[in-house]
C-alpha positions, 0 to 999 in steps of 0.5 A: 656232498649232497649226501652228506647235507641230507643226512645233516638236514634228516638228523634236525628235522626229525621232531623227536631227536630235535626235542631231545637235543633241545632239552640237554641245552640250558640257555643263559636266561635259564641260568642268569649266572652264566654269561658269554665272554664279550667286549665288556667282560673280556678283560675280567675273564682274562684276569681270572684265567691268568690267576686260576691254577687251572688257567692256560694260554690257550684258554686266552682270546689272544690264542684264539687269534693265533688260531684264526682259521677257527672262531672263538666263544667263551662263557663264564659262571659267576658266584653269589657275590658276582665274581667269576668261579669258572669259565669254559671257551671252545674253538669253532670250526665249520666243516664246509658243505655240510655246514656242521661245526666242531667245538673244541674245548683245549684243555678243558674248563678253568674251574675247580676240578672237583666242582662238577656243579660248576662243570654242569653249568659251563657245559650247558652253556657250551651246548647252547653255543654248539646249537647256535653254530649247528654243532656236531661235536664237543671235543675236550682234553682236560688238563686233569691227571688219571689220579683224578678218577671221578673226573674221567668217570663224570665225562663218561656218565655225562655221555662222553666217549673216550678217544684212543684209550690207552694210547701211549704216544701222540695220537691225540690232539694235545699230548696225554703225557707231559714232562714238567718240574715245579720251581717250589721257590727254588733259587737258581742254584738250588734248582741247578742241583735237581739237574743231572751233573752233566747237564749242569757241566753243559749249561755252564760250559755253553757261554764258555765255548762261545754260545750266546742266547739272545731274546729276539723279536720277529727279525730273527724268525727267518732264521728260527724257521730255517732251523726248524725245518732242519729239525723236521727233516732230521726227526721226521716231523712237519713244520710250520710256516714263518706266518705261524710263529709271527702270528704267535709272537704278535698275538701273545706279546709279552707272554711269549719270547723267542730265544736264539743261540748264536755261535760265531755269529751264527744262528744254530738253535732256537725255542719259543716260550710262552708264559702264562700268569704265575701258572705255567712257563711253557716250552712251546717250539724248539729247533736245533742245527745239525751243526755244532751241537758239541757247544750245547746250545739247547742246554743254554736255551732250556736254562734261559727259559727257566730263568724267565719263569723263575723270574715271573714267579712261575709255579711249574716249568712245561717241557711239553709232550712225551711219550708214555713208553718213553723209557723204551729205548726202541721207542722213536721217542726216547731221545725226547724224554732222555733229554728233558729227563736230565733236568729233573722233574716228573711225567704227568699223564692226563686222563685224555681226550674225549668227544660229546657227540651231538649229531651222530650221522655227521660225526660218523660221516666226518670221521670216515672222511677223515680216515680216507682223506689220511689213507689217500695222503699216506 
């Protein structure tokens, strides 16, 4: 532990290294159009990310409260008329002992993706925040599709390092591949026609078989978590505690709904959906019991969330992550893609996850320690 601390101190005591780091930071005083989000401008910031096409719930201070183990900071850039034209936010976690911080910019900046001048201004503001928190790395995983090659090239030119290049599954913090469809102003009938015929039949049969879908409050979380644990054991993934889902529902408020499917008075499946402005209806979490799968509760739940997205005027319905190797029947995630694919839609591939290393010795030490811990736990 003392060795790690010494490494960190040496990195910043070295005058040449410190000057190099300092020269990369443009403070908000040198760029008066950039400002930190605070109590006075928080409502304006939230309104901006609700309306901007790149705005997601992960950029909201509401979501930051869900991630209570992290600190949260955000900056905005204004145009000549004083209106917000771009924003960036980071979750900040300080590593114990070495007292250096990771800054995580989840799903990237909220700005036009071809506006690199705005990118530079926001990134410089994040570097200033990194300096304040003794940041050793800024991690970013922009929701920018691979078609925009210029964006990835720009990140690499800025000095970012791509993590897990070419990954096909869930190696990154956020899924690199997601499945979604565009509402395109369709009616319920028109949307239903984009599904496979057997999916349409299952959605219609579920209520006839006795499945009832309800929007529930936190009182239903005991059932949801119980079913989630059953799902995790079946599909081999770790699950969250009740307190986490309770935190989501309390913090996200009306932007979040817990849907539960009941059969013969018993909870048999559930989903948690989060909407954000008119941008996205996100299927965030789902769970289903091993029993009564033949009454199609999962299809009824998806349809209920899709209807909510339509009511809210959302542009996109996001099914969440899938494998990039999804069409391979031997892939363990094949069933995930097959279920989502039946609702129509398409796959998106994002450019991936990138690290901007500020303090190389600490970055390398942390990554090494993480690998060692993973081996011990496995």
